[in-house]
Steps between C-alpha positions, in 0.01 A plus 500: 500500500749519786854629467774238462767595750740226393731689264765229495774400740748772595815494288828452682618858557680726744490871579787654693321764705197498728212561489541425127336618181175353373587610147790254491304192610425205271215430477348830599283481814126535455401816687169576330194279475276611212218289645499693829168681552550827685207637697620834639579344836778750573345805336663817631731315740870589527743206518874493570671185373865419569678295238228617263720520193506126424392155610213475746506874565455581131202264470341647812558858386340441160203314646448772760494752216240289322291518817519879507784564747759774488833319512838590649778267390810481721807329357878490543666592170338298220390802299420314178273250677332781694432696183350190338270453798401866487410463132282199579327684786432802279279281281254522792588820687738795486517504880837330546816613677846338484737536796852355487714433807610261772224395740758379754555869583243646745523848352417375153195311631374818662555686173301237308193552715541877494523505120205263459271708721626825350423369151161337558376652826447179697618143559273197520711194415861410582644191331836402651634273229868571425761251622845356439653156558852357492540121518789351696588131516658535844344691789845630592519679166213735584704814564403777736458730202265257321298440817457869571415586139243222462322599819521872417339450158249228581364584845644826639369684193148384582525654846630825349228520235214399729612749764503780242173389338274455803441870572346524151289182518147480637228242561471274198864532402702188429860389549612194303836334565667252267639215709601164346455125502849492655360652819296181549709215358849652517778492242848358571673751267300809598514500879525876552240571231262241648551657841393840369193345343409337830536839663267648237236240582526584871494872421183450299322316780610733779439821307153377405413469868659836577306686228167321537354782711593746226326277240819476293541147372837323467544182298762315302562292192747209510618420147662174409735481198395793281679589176643844580837675441610405852537138385763532221677769703525265801562142389730307265406440137428135577271582792311757295448247220320270745316772690150404616509141373467359855159657562188282471389708200839431343592856402587840646220744562458818298475847658155550346374201698566683829360843415131417569588399857654843558185660360284292732702597806498869401128538429182473705447138394738409784344734758494223764850371422802615701811329634479234229737369233391367161721220367554504124758231435382244245368243745738475797305462826680686777241493782576837645 
C-alpha cells in the first residue's frame, strides 16, 4: 500500500510572520512517510540542513535520520517547530543538534559549520534549503530593503555556508541546494525571489564544475507548490485556499514527497550525478 499524500485542500489561512509555523497550518503538512524503506544509505554521515525545523527541511532531516545520518538543523526562531522535528528525529537517532540564528549573517554561517564539526567531528552533506519570499503586485514596490534581505537569505547565505563548509568536506561529500520552479517559469508576483532561485540554479551548475576535481558533488532540487509554512506566511487567505490546484496533479505537494530526492543526491546512488536539478512539481514541464 502506498501513502496517500492528498490530505485535503489547504484551508484559507494567513500567518503574519515568515518563515511561519508548521504547527499552525491546516491541514498539517505530511512530513513523514511510514511506507518509506530506509536502507542505511547515510549511515555515519553528518548533514547540515538549513530551514530544517519545518516544511521540506523537516522532512529531509527526519528521512536522513532514518537513513542513519547525524543531523544538524539550522533555523531562524521557530523553537516549537524545531523541538518537534528534534523529537521526530530522536525516534531514529540521538545524534541531532539544533542551531538557531540568521543565515543572512556571514558570522552565523561560520558558527554553524564550526558547531556542527565540533559536535560530530566531520561534515559530509550540506543542504541549503532555507528561503524567504515577499510578493509584490508592482515591480516598483520591491524596496531596497526587501531586495537585499531576500538575496541575503536565499543566495548569499549559500555562499557563506559553502565557503565555511568546504574545508571540512572531502571526496564523496555532497552539497544540495533548494532552488524552485520559479527559477524556470518565473512568477509575476515573486520577481526578486525568482531571481534568487535562478541564481541558485547557476550556482549549483558552476560550483559542480568547480568542485568536480575534488569529487564533491553539487546538485539541486526545484520544488513546485509544496505545502509548507512559507505559503500561509506569504500569500493571502484566498490564494492559500487555492494553492496547488493549477498543477497537473491538481494538488500541492507534501514535504515527504521531496525527501527521497534529497537522500538520493546525498548518497552514493547518485555518484555520477553532479550539476543537476531534480524537478518535483506535480507535472509542470519546465525544460531546463
